[in-house]
C-alpha positions, 0 to 999 in steps of 0.5 A: 796028088792034086791036079790043078788047072787054071786059065789066065790071059796073055795080051794077044800081041805078046805071044812071042814075048810070053813064050820067050820069057818062059823059054828063058825062065829064071833058074831060081824060079824053077827051083822055087816051083820044085821046092814048093811042090810043083810037078808036071807043070805045063802052060798051053796057049789058045792062039785065037783068044790069048787064053792060057791053060795051065796044069800042074800037080802038087802033093800039098796045095797049102805048101804050094800056095806058099810060093806066092810069098817068096821074093822070086815069085813076086819078082816073076809076077812083076816081070810078067805084068806088062804082057798079061792080065794081073791082079793089083799085087801083080799075080796073074788073074787066074781062075782055077778050073773044076775037074769034071773028068779024069781017066788014069 
């Protein structure tokens, strides 16, 4: 099992909208996440800075990476691009974090 942690950035005046969109996440997006192996997926917000910390677990990183090729994932990215920092392809501007400690 791989533990993946990333940081992203949401616009500071869009916290409520970001929360609303995730409260109403599309069932097909949830299904894609599960199909491509995401489990224990959480996103946390640092309310002072707008920084998002995402954590998920996957069995196979290569399989999970393929979710980015799906139409539902690309549609989700386009849906979110107006409230957070994104790349040219609309994917979230995210930085994977290096694990430095783990206590099982």
